[in-house]
PDB file with one MODEL, atoms N, CA, C and O in Angstrom:
MODEL        1
ATOM      1  N   UNK A   1      66.901 102.460 114.690  1.00  0.00           N
ATOM      2  CA  UNK A   1      67.443 101.229 115.747  1.00  0.00           C
ATOM      3  C   UNK A   1      66.880 101.189 117.121  1.00  0.00           C
ATOM      4  O   UNK A   1      66.780 102.231 117.769  1.00  0.00           O
ATOM      5  N   UNK A   2      66.503 100.030 117.606  1.00  0.00           N
ATOM      6  CA  UNK A   2      65.834 100.186 118.785  1.00  0.00           C
ATOM      7  C   UNK A   2      66.663 100.224 119.778  1.00  0.00           C
ATOM      8  O   UNK A   2      67.853  99.966 119.597  1.00  0.00           O
ATOM      9  N   UNK A   3      66.127 100.579 121.096  1.00  0.00           N
ATOM     10  CA  UNK A   3      67.220 100.756 122.465  1.00  0.00           C
ATOM     11  C   UNK A   3      67.972  99.515 122.496  1.00  0.00           C
ATOM     12  O   UNK A   3      69.202  99.556 122.532  1.00  0.00           O
ATOM     13  N   UNK A   4      67.280  98.312 122.485  1.00  0.00           N
ATOM     14  CA  UNK A   4      68.119  97.053 122.677  1.00  0.00           C
ATOM     15  C   UNK A   4      69.539  97.237 122.221  1.00  0.00           C
ATOM     16  O   UNK A   4      70.603  97.288 122.836  1.00  0.00           O
ATOM     17  N   UNK A   5      69.248  97.314 121.054  1.00  0.00           N
ATOM     18  CA  UNK A   5      70.536  97.303 119.818  1.00  0.00           C
ATOM     19  C   UNK A   5      71.518  98.369 120.291  1.00  0.00           C
ATOM     20  O   UNK A   5      72.693  98.090 120.530  1.00  0.00           O
ATOM     21  N   UNK A   6      71.038  99.540 120.416  1.00  0.00           N
ATOM     22  CA  UNK A   6      71.666 100.773 120.999  1.00  0.00           C
ATOM     23  C   UNK A   6      72.454 100.458 122.199  1.00  0.00           C
ATOM     24  O   UNK A   6      73.416 101.201 122.394  1.00  0.00           O
ATOM     25  N   UNK A   7      72.257  99.555 123.007  1.00  0.00           N
ATOM     26  CA  UNK A   7      72.508  99.140 124.398  1.00  0.00           C
ATOM     27  C   UNK A   7      73.864  98.212 123.962  1.00  0.00           C
ATOM     28  O   UNK A   7      75.027  98.363 124.334  1.00  0.00           O
ATOM     29  N   UNK A   8      73.411  97.409 123.229  1.00  0.00           N
ATOM     30  CA  UNK A   8      74.285  96.203 123.022  1.00  0.00           C
ATOM     31  C   UNK A   8      75.668  97.007 121.984  1.00  0.00           C
ATOM     32  O   UNK A   8      76.805  96.541 122.058  1.00  0.00           O
ATOM     33  N   UNK A   9      75.412  98.015 121.223  1.00  0.00           N
ATOM     34  CA  UNK A   9      76.419  98.923 120.483  1.00  0.00           C
ATOM     35  C   UNK A   9      77.186  99.593 121.505  1.00  0.00           C
ATOM     36  O   UNK A   9      78.414  99.570 121.420  1.00  0.00           O
ATOM     37  N   UNK A  10      76.696 100.104 122.325  1.00  0.00           N
ATOM     38  CA  UNK A  10      77.151 101.025 123.515  1.00  0.00           C
ATOM     39  C   UNK A  10      78.237  99.798 124.228  1.00  0.00           C
ATOM     40  O   UNK A  10      79.345 100.073 124.688  1.00  0.00           O
ATOM     41  N   UNK A  11      77.742  98.665 124.199  1.00  0.00           N
ATOM     42  CA  UNK A  11      78.724  98.021 125.320  1.00  0.00           C
ATOM     43  C   UNK A  11      79.863  97.556 124.486  1.00  0.00           C
ATOM     44  O   UNK A  11      80.925  97.368 125.080  1.00  0.00           O
ATOM     45  N   UNK A  12      79.809  97.310 123.024  1.00  0.00           N
ATOM     46  CA  UNK A  12      80.985  97.075 122.184  1.00  0.00           C
ATOM     47  C   UNK A  12      81.636  98.335 122.058  1.00  0.00           C
ATOM     48  O   UNK A  12      82.857  98.176 122.057  1.00  0.00           O
ATOM     49  N   UNK A  13      81.304  99.484 121.955  1.00  0.00           N
ATOM     50  CA  UNK A  13      82.228 100.547 122.170  1.00  0.00           C
ATOM     51  C   UNK A  13      82.848 100.865 123.152  1.00  0.00           C
ATOM     52  O   UNK A  13      83.987 101.328 123.097  1.00  0.00           O
ATOM     53  N   UNK A  14      82.012 100.613 124.527  1.00  0.00           N
ATOM     54  CA  UNK A  14      82.933 100.457 125.407  1.00  0.00           C
ATOM     55  C   UNK A  14      84.010  99.596 125.765  1.00  0.00           C
ATOM     56  O   UNK A  14      84.918  99.800 126.570  1.00  0.00           O
ATOM     57  N   UNK A  15      83.762  98.541 125.004  1.00  0.00           N
ATOM     58  CA  UNK A  15      85.040  97.548 124.935  1.00  0.00           C
ATOM     59  C   UNK A  15      86.203  97.716 123.877  1.00  0.00           C
ATOM     60  O   UNK A  15      87.333  97.229 123.911  1.00  0.00           O
ATOM     61  N   UNK A  16      85.650  98.497 122.973  1.00  0.00           N
ATOM     62  CA  UNK A  16      86.729  99.117 121.992  1.00  0.00           C
ATOM     63  C   UNK A  16      87.587  99.959 122.558  1.00  0.00           C
ATOM     64  O   UNK A  16      88.809  99.928 122.417  1.00  0.00           O
ATOM     65  N   UNK A  17      86.771 100.961 123.410  1.00  0.00           N
ATOM     66  CA  UNK A  17      87.508 101.939 124.015  1.00  0.00           C
ATOM     67  C   UNK A  17      88.462 101.599 125.070  1.00  0.00           C
ATOM     68  O   UNK A  17      89.471 102.291 125.206  1.00  0.00           O
ATOM     69  N   UNK A  18      88.216 100.513 125.892  1.00  0.00           N
ATOM     70  CA  UNK A  18      89.013  99.853 126.716  1.00  0.00           C
ATOM     71  C   UNK A  18      90.325  99.417 126.054  1.00  0.00           C
ATOM     72  O   UNK A  18      91.456  99.764 126.394  1.00  0.00           O
ATOM     73  N   UNK A  19      89.965  98.553 124.996  1.00  0.00           N
ATOM     74  CA  UNK A  19      91.029  97.773 124.325  1.00  0.00           C
ATOM     75  C   UNK A  19      91.980  98.940 123.422  1.00  0.00           C
ATOM     76  O   UNK A  19      93.098  98.759 122.938  1.00  0.00           O
ATOM     77  N   UNK A  20      91.188 100.097 123.382  1.00  0.00           N
ATOM     78  CA  UNK A  20      92.168 101.032 122.665  1.00  0.00           C
ATOM     79  C   UNK A  20      93.191 101.204 123.657  1.00  0.00           C
ATOM     80  O   UNK A  20      94.374 100.916 123.477  1.00  0.00           O
ATOM     81  N   UNK A  21      92.592 101.792 124.949  1.00  0.00           N
ATOM     82  CA  UNK A  21      93.531 102.323 125.996  1.00  0.00           C
ATOM     83  C   UNK A  21      94.427 101.634 126.302  1.00  0.00           C
ATOM     84  O   UNK A  21      95.534 102.151 126.456  1.00  0.00           O
ATOM     85  N   UNK A  22      94.226 100.104 126.509  1.00  0.00           N
ATOM     86  CA  UNK A  22      95.325  99.118 126.984  1.00  0.00           C
ATOM     87  C   UNK A  22      96.239  99.254 125.664  1.00  0.00           C
ATOM     88  O   UNK A  22      97.418  99.487 125.933  1.00  0.00           O
ATOM     89  N   UNK A  23      95.973  99.167 124.458  1.00  0.00           N
ATOM     90  CA  UNK A  23      96.937  99.477 123.607  1.00  0.00           C
ATOM     91  C   UNK A  23      97.964 100.677 123.502  1.00  0.00           C
ATOM     92  O   UNK A  23      99.154 100.733 123.193  1.00  0.00           O
ATOM     93  N   UNK A  24      97.066 101.568 123.865  1.00  0.00           N
ATOM     94  CA  UNK A  24      97.816 102.834 124.221  1.00  0.00           C
ATOM     95  C   UNK A  24      99.046 102.750 125.194  1.00  0.00           C
ATOM     96  O   UNK A  24     100.148 103.259 124.993  1.00  0.00           O
ATOM     97  N   UNK A  25      98.626 101.952 126.376  1.00  0.00           N
ATOM     98  CA  UNK A  25      99.592 101.794 127.255  1.00  0.00           C
ATOM     99  C   UNK A  25     100.763 101.042 127.025  1.00  0.00           C
ATOM    100  O   UNK A  25     101.872 101.216 127.529  1.00  0.00           O
ATOM    101  N   UNK A  26     100.346 100.052 126.082  1.00  0.00           N
ATOM    102  CA  UNK A  26     101.431  98.968 125.681  1.00  0.00           C
ATOM    103  C   UNK A  26     102.208  99.710 124.554  1.00  0.00           C
ATOM    104  O   UNK A  26     103.387  99.363 124.494  1.00  0.00           O
ATOM    105  N   UNK A  27     101.857 100.576 123.719  1.00  0.00           N
ATOM    106  CA  UNK A  27     102.634 101.193 122.687  1.00  0.00           C
ATOM    107  C   UNK A  27     103.535 102.379 123.540  1.00  0.00           C
ATOM    108  O   UNK A  27     104.671 102.491 123.081  1.00  0.00           O
ATOM    109  N   UNK A  28     103.247 103.253 124.656  1.00  0.00           N
ATOM    110  CA  UNK A  28     103.632 104.088 125.170  1.00  0.00           C
ATOM    111  C   UNK A  28     105.094 103.331 125.822  1.00  0.00           C
ATOM    112  O   UNK A  28     106.235 103.772 125.683  1.00  0.00           O
ATOM    113  N   UNK A  29     104.630 101.881 126.674  1.00  0.00           N
ATOM    114  CA  UNK A  29     105.733 101.303 127.018  1.00  0.00           C
ATOM    115  C   UNK A  29     107.145 101.015 125.969  1.00  0.00           C
ATOM    116  O   UNK A  29     108.320 101.322 126.172  1.00  0.00           O
ATOM    117  N   UNK A  30     106.474 100.264 124.720  1.00  0.00           N
ATOM    118  CA  UNK A  30     107.176 100.250 123.602  1.00  0.00           C
ATOM    119  C   UNK A  30     108.088 101.343 123.315  1.00  0.00           C
ATOM    120  O   UNK A  30     109.308 101.206 123.230  1.00  0.00           O
ATOM    121  N   UNK A  31     107.483 102.381 123.177  1.00  0.00           N
ATOM    122  CA  UNK A  31     108.306 103.735 122.839  1.00  0.00           C
ATOM    123  C   UNK A  31     109.423 103.715 123.995  1.00  0.00           C
ATOM    124  O   UNK A  31     110.628 103.648 123.752  1.00  0.00           O
ATOM    125  N   UNK A  32     108.934 103.773 125.129  1.00  0.00           N
ATOM    126  CA  UNK A  32     109.872 104.233 126.205  1.00  0.00           C
ATOM    127  C   UNK A  32     111.118 103.239 126.032  1.00  0.00           C
ATOM    128  O   UNK A  32     112.275 103.655 126.075  1.00  0.00           O
ATOM    129  N   UNK A  33     110.786 101.885 125.834  1.00  0.00           N
ATOM    130  CA  UNK A  33     111.789 100.845 125.854  1.00  0.00           C
ATOM    131  C   UNK A  33     112.842 100.978 124.717  1.00  0.00           C
ATOM    132  O   UNK A  33     114.014 100.605 124.754  1.00  0.00           O
ATOM    133  N   UNK A  34     112.104 101.654 123.585  1.00  0.00           N
ATOM    134  CA  UNK A  34     112.775 102.135 122.252  1.00  0.00           C
ATOM    135  C   UNK A  34     113.740 103.302 122.480  1.00  0.00           C
ATOM    136  O   UNK A  34     114.943 103.263 122.221  1.00  0.00           O
ATOM    137  N   UNK A  35     113.060 104.373 123.007  1.00  0.00           N
ATOM    138  CA  UNK A  35     113.737 105.461 123.220  1.00  0.00           C
ATOM    139  C   UNK A  35     115.068 105.135 124.218  1.00  0.00           C
ATOM    140  O   UNK A  35     116.204 105.384 123.813  1.00  0.00           O
ATOM    141  N   UNK A  36     114.876 104.673 125.285  1.00  0.00           N
ATOM    142  CA  UNK A  36     116.065 103.941 126.001  1.00  0.00           C
ATOM    143  C   UNK A  36     116.959 103.153 125.604  1.00  0.00           C
ATOM    144  O   UNK A  36     117.715 102.718 126.473  1.00  0.00           O
ATOM    145  N   UNK A  37     117.160 102.726 124.223  1.00  0.00           N
ATOM    146  CA  UNK A  37     117.934 102.021 123.864  1.00  0.00           C
ATOM    147  C   UNK A  37     119.237 102.982 123.660  1.00  0.00           C
ATOM    148  O   UNK A  37     119.009 104.115 123.237  1.00  0.00           O
ATOM    149  N   UNK A  38     120.699 102.580 123.952  1.00  0.00           N
ATOM    150  CA  UNK A  38     121.238 103.615 123.954  1.00  0.00           C
ATOM    151  C   UNK A  38     121.707 103.702 122.006  1.00  0.00           C
ATOM    152  O   UNK A  38     121.517 102.890 121.100  1.00  0.00           O
ATOM    153  N   UNK A  39     122.331 105.014 122.026  1.00  0.00           N
ATOM    154  CA  UNK A  39     122.424 105.525 120.800  1.00  0.00           C
ATOM    155  C   UNK A  39     123.399 104.599 120.041  1.00  0.00           C
ATOM    156  O   UNK A  39     123.239 104.494 118.825  1.00  0.00           O
ATOM    157  N   UNK A  40     124.577 103.794 120.757  1.00  0.00           N
ATOM    158  CA  UNK A  40     125.283 102.799 119.946  1.00  0.00           C
ATOM    159  C   UNK A  40     124.587 101.710 119.652  1.00  0.00           C
ATOM    160  O   UNK A  40     125.196 100.885 118.970  1.00  0.00           O
ATOM    161  N   UNK A  41     123.257 101.394 120.024  1.00  0.00           N
ATOM    162  CA  UNK A  41     122.503 100.185 119.517  1.00  0.00           C
ATOM    163  C   UNK A  41     121.286 100.677 118.984  1.00  0.00           C
ATOM    164  O   UNK A  41     120.288  99.957 118.995  1.00  0.00           O
ATOM    165  N   UNK A  42     121.251 101.998 118.447  1.00  0.00           N
ATOM    166  CA  UNK A  42     120.213 102.156 117.686  1.00  0.00           C
ATOM    167  C   UNK A  42     120.202 101.582 116.370  1.00  0.00           C
ATOM    168  O   UNK A  42     119.082 101.421 115.885  1.00  0.00           O
ATOM    169  N   UNK A  43     121.101 101.269 115.743  1.00  0.00           N
ATOM    170  CA  UNK A  43     121.286 100.689 114.194  1.00  0.00           C
ATOM    171  C   UNK A  43     121.184  99.041 114.335  1.00  0.00           C
ATOM    172  O   UNK A  43     121.188  98.361 113.309  1.00  0.00           O
ATOM    173  N   UNK A  44     121.090  98.419 115.655  1.00  0.00           N
ATOM    174  CA  UNK A  44     120.835  97.082 115.699  1.00  0.00           C
ATOM    175  C   UNK A  44     119.378  96.379 115.287  1.00  0.00           C
ATOM    176  O   UNK A  44     118.403  97.102 115.083  1.00  0.00           O
ATOM    177  N   UNK A  45     119.302  95.167 115.194  1.00  0.00           N
ATOM    178  CA  UNK A  45     118.063  94.426 115.114  1.00  0.00           C
ATOM    179  C   UNK A  45     117.034  94.661 116.177  1.00  0.00           C
ATOM    180  O   UNK A  45     115.812  94.710 116.035  1.00  0.00           O
ATOM    181  N   UNK A  46     117.804  94.809 117.357  1.00  0.00           N
ATOM    182  CA  UNK A  46     116.751  95.232 118.633  1.00  0.00           C
ATOM    183  C   UNK A  46     116.039  96.562 118.417  1.00  0.00           C
ATOM    184  O   UNK A  46     114.825  96.630 118.611  1.00  0.00           O
ATOM    185  N   UNK A  47     116.553  97.336 118.128  1.00  0.00           N
ATOM    186  CA  UNK A  47     116.026  98.944 117.860  1.00  0.00           C
ATOM    187  C   UNK A  47     114.848  98.680 116.796  1.00  0.00           C
ATOM    188  O   UNK A  47     113.642  98.862 116.962  1.00  0.00           O
ATOM    189  N   UNK A  48     115.502  98.214 115.690  1.00  0.00           N
ATOM    190  CA  UNK A  48     114.567  98.131 114.585  1.00  0.00           C
ATOM    191  C   UNK A  48     113.377  97.357 114.856  1.00  0.00           C
ATOM    192  O   UNK A  48     112.309  97.815 114.450  1.00  0.00           O
ATOM    193  N   UNK A  49     113.391  96.148 115.538  1.00  0.00           N
ATOM    194  CA  UNK A  49     112.177  95.536 115.787  1.00  0.00           C
ATOM    195  C   UNK A  49     111.359  96.449 117.035  1.00  0.00           C
ATOM    196  O   UNK A  49     110.171  96.239 117.277  1.00  0.00           O
ATOM    197  N   UNK A  50     111.880  97.113 117.514  1.00  0.00           N
ATOM    198  CA  UNK A  50     111.058  98.047 118.563  1.00  0.00           C
ATOM    199  C   UNK A  50     110.309  99.150 117.719  1.00  0.00           C
ATOM    200  O   UNK A  50     109.159  99.547 117.903  1.00  0.00           O
ATOM    201  N   UNK A  51     111.312  99.608 116.640  1.00  0.00           N
ATOM    202  CA  UNK A  51     110.508 100.655 116.006  1.00  0.00           C
ATOM    203  C   UNK A  51     109.597 100.199 115.218  1.00  0.00           C
ATOM    204  O   UNK A  51     108.722 100.996 114.879  1.00  0.00           O
ATOM    205  N   UNK A  52     109.545  98.947 114.757  1.00  0.00           N
ATOM    206  CA  UNK A  52     108.287  98.367 113.842  1.00  0.00           C
ATOM    207  C   UNK A  52     107.366  98.330 115.097  1.00  0.00           C
ATOM    208  O   UNK A  52     106.471  99.172 115.172  1.00  0.00           O
ATOM    209  N   UNK A  53     107.506  97.515 115.975  1.00  0.00           N
ATOM    210  CA  UNK A  53     106.395  97.400 117.169  1.00  0.00           C
ATOM    211  C   UNK A  53     105.695  98.595 117.231  1.00  0.00           C
ATOM    212  O   UNK A  53     104.472  98.716 117.149  1.00  0.00           O
ATOM    213  N   UNK A  54     106.688  99.656 117.410  1.00  0.00           N
ATOM    214  CA  UNK A  54     105.728 101.231 117.654  1.00  0.00           C
ATOM    215  C   UNK A  54     104.752 101.344 116.268  1.00  0.00           C
ATOM    216  O   UNK A  54     103.531 101.404 116.416  1.00  0.00           O
ATOM    217  N   UNK A  55     105.212 101.363 115.237  1.00  0.00           N
ATOM    218  CA  UNK A  55     104.770 101.688 114.088  1.00  0.00           C
ATOM    219  C   UNK A  55     103.383 100.787 113.972  1.00  0.00           C
ATOM    220  O   UNK A  55     102.301 101.289 113.670  1.00  0.00           O
ATOM    221  N   UNK A  56     103.569  99.464 114.241  1.00  0.00           N
ATOM    222  CA  UNK A  56     102.363  98.708 113.928  1.00  0.00           C
ATOM    223  C   UNK A  56     101.494  98.910 115.198  1.00  0.00           C
ATOM    224  O   UNK A  56     100.336  98.560 114.970  1.00  0.00           O
ATOM    225  N   UNK A  57     101.680  99.359 116.459  1.00  0.00           N
ATOM    226  CA  UNK A  57     100.862  99.567 117.297  1.00  0.00           C
ATOM    227  C   UNK A  57     100.132 100.949 117.056  1.00  0.00           C
ATOM    228  O   UNK A  57      98.950 101.109 117.362  1.00  0.00           O
ATOM    229  N   UNK A  58     100.841 101.845 116.541  1.00  0.00           N
ATOM    230  CA  UNK A  58     100.275 103.180 116.075  1.00  0.00           C
ATOM    231  C   UNK A  58      99.198 102.867 114.786  1.00  0.00           C
ATOM    232  O   UNK A  58      98.132 103.456 114.608  1.00  0.00           O
ATOM    233  N   UNK A  59      99.687 101.932 114.054  1.00  0.00           N
ATOM    234  CA  UNK A  59      98.571 101.640 112.951  1.00  0.00           C
ATOM    235  C   UNK A  59      97.475 100.937 113.443  1.00  0.00           C
ATOM    236  O   UNK A  59      96.406 101.062 112.844  1.00  0.00           O
ATOM    237  N   UNK A  60      97.547 100.183 114.473  1.00  0.00           N
ATOM    238  CA  UNK A  60      96.373  99.450 115.075  1.00  0.00           C
ATOM    239  C   UNK A  60      95.518 100.331 115.667  1.00  0.00           C
ATOM    240  O   UNK A  60      94.302 100.265 115.486  1.00  0.00           O
ATOM    241  N   UNK A  61      96.095 101.235 116.430  1.00  0.00           N
ATOM    242  CA  UNK A  61      95.274 102.373 117.203  1.00  0.00           C
ATOM    243  C   UNK A  61      94.520 103.308 116.400  1.00  0.00           C
ATOM    244  O   UNK A  61      93.532 103.957 116.745  1.00  0.00           O
ATOM    245  N   UNK A  62      95.091 103.294 115.323  1.00  0.00           N
ATOM    246  CA  UNK A  62      94.173 104.221 114.018  1.00  0.00           C
ATOM    247  C   UNK A  62      93.387 103.384 113.742  1.00  0.00           C
ATOM    248  O   UNK A  62      92.229 103.780 113.879  1.00  0.00           O
ATOM    249  N   UNK A  63      93.513 102.094 113.310  1.00  0.00           N
ATOM    250  CA  UNK A  63      92.176 101.369 112.844  1.00  0.00           C
ATOM    251  C   UNK A  63      91.198 101.087 114.051  1.00  0.00           C
ATOM    252  O   UNK A  63      90.003 101.019 113.764  1.00  0.00           O
ATOM    253  N   UNK A  64      91.521 100.939 115.199  1.00  0.00           N
ATOM    254  CA  UNK A  64      90.710 100.676 116.192  1.00  0.00           C
ATOM    255  C   UNK A  64      90.046 102.096 116.620  1.00  0.00           C
ATOM    256  O   UNK A  64      89.053 101.989 117.339  1.00  0.00           O
ATOM    257  N   UNK A  65      90.416 103.279 116.311  1.00  0.00           N
ATOM    258  CA  UNK A  65      89.794 104.408 116.394  1.00  0.00           C
ATOM    259  C   UNK A  65      88.885 104.683 115.232  1.00  0.00           C
ATOM    260  O   UNK A  65      87.814 105.178 115.583  1.00  0.00           O
ATOM    261  N   UNK A  66      89.020 104.505 114.010  1.00  0.00           N
ATOM    262  CA  UNK A  66      88.232 104.309 112.867  1.00  0.00           C
ATOM    263  C   UNK A  66      87.077 103.229 113.139  1.00  0.00           C
ATOM    264  O   UNK A  66      85.963 103.589 112.759  1.00  0.00           O
ATOM    265  N   UNK A  67      87.158 102.023 113.709  1.00  0.00           N
ATOM    266  CA  UNK A  67      86.168 101.225 114.125  1.00  0.00           C
ATOM    267  C   UNK A  67      85.326 101.787 114.785  1.00  0.00           C
ATOM    268  O   UNK A  67      84.163 101.917 114.403  1.00  0.00           O
ATOM    269  N   UNK A  68      85.814 102.256 115.990  1.00  0.00           N
ATOM    270  CA  UNK A  68      84.806 103.386 117.021  1.00  0.00           C
ATOM    271  C   UNK A  68      84.199 104.266 116.289  1.00  0.00           C
ATOM    272  O   UNK A  68      82.971 104.338 116.248  1.00  0.00           O
ATOM    273  N   UNK A  69      84.844 104.898 115.746  1.00  0.00           N
ATOM    274  CA  UNK A  69      83.780 106.026 114.779  1.00  0.00           C
ATOM    275  C   UNK A  69      83.020 105.455 113.958  1.00  0.00           C
ATOM    276  O   UNK A  69      81.914 105.986 113.855  1.00  0.00           O
ATOM    277  N   UNK A  70      83.244 104.368 113.193  1.00  0.00           N
ATOM    278  CA  UNK A  70      82.065 103.871 112.214  1.00  0.00           C
ATOM    279  C   UNK A  70      80.729 103.154 113.057  1.00  0.00           C
ATOM    280  O   UNK A  70      79.550 103.197 112.706  1.00  0.00           O
ATOM    281  N   UNK A  71      81.302 102.489 114.270  1.00  0.00           N
ATOM    282  CA  UNK A  71      80.361 101.908 115.053  1.00  0.00           C
ATOM    283  C   UNK A  71      79.224 103.017 115.868  1.00  0.00           C
ATOM    284  O   UNK A  71      78.068 102.788 116.225  1.00  0.00           O
ATOM    285  N   UNK A  72      80.034 104.267 115.997  1.00  0.00           N
ATOM    286  CA  UNK A  72      79.328 105.191 116.772  1.00  0.00           C
ATOM    287  C   UNK A  72      78.145 105.911 115.312  1.00  0.00           C
ATOM    288  O   UNK A  72      76.962 106.237 115.402  1.00  0.00           O
ATOM    289  N   UNK A  73      78.941 105.946 114.262  1.00  0.00           N
ATOM    290  CA  UNK A  73      78.001 106.293 113.246  1.00  0.00           C
ATOM    291  C   UNK A  73      76.934 105.204 112.994  1.00  0.00           C
ATOM    292  O   UNK A  73      75.815 105.613 112.686  1.00  0.00           O
ATOM    293  N   UNK A  74      77.070 104.293 113.056  1.00  0.00           N
ATOM    294  CA  UNK A  74      75.960 103.067 112.894  1.00  0.00           C
ATOM    295  C   UNK A  74      74.608 103.422 113.815  1.00  0.00           C
ATOM    296  O   UNK A  74      73.432 103.285 113.479  1.00  0.00           O
ATOM    297  N   UNK A  75      75.099 103.878 114.974  1.00  0.00           N
ATOM    298  CA  UNK A  75      74.021 104.291 116.062  1.00  0.00           C
ATOM    299  C   UNK A  75      73.271 105.465 115.829  1.00  0.00           C
ATOM    300  O   UNK A  75      72.109 105.644 116.195  1.00  0.00           O
ATOM    301  N   UNK A  76      74.005 106.284 115.185  1.00  0.00           N
ATOM    302  CA  UNK A  76      73.045 107.506 114.675  1.00  0.00           C
ATOM    303  C   UNK A  76      72.012 107.654 113.808  1.00  0.00           C
ATOM    304  O   UNK A  76      71.491 108.759 113.652  1.00  0.00           O
TER     305      UNK A  76
ENDMDL
END
């Protein structure tokens, strides 16, 4: 791989890492929201939606981490 393509790939990696960081922040905020729902409301639709959002964000973060790893592997 030539240096120009490596530079372009590094830009993409940086962008993916920035996106991952932003998603982690949003996931953390959603987890805090979910964790602060009172116990008597933890069986409600509101809690279930927050729980599902946290799970989906975790899954997206795992996928993003795999994508970053794959792109790094492509550079080597």
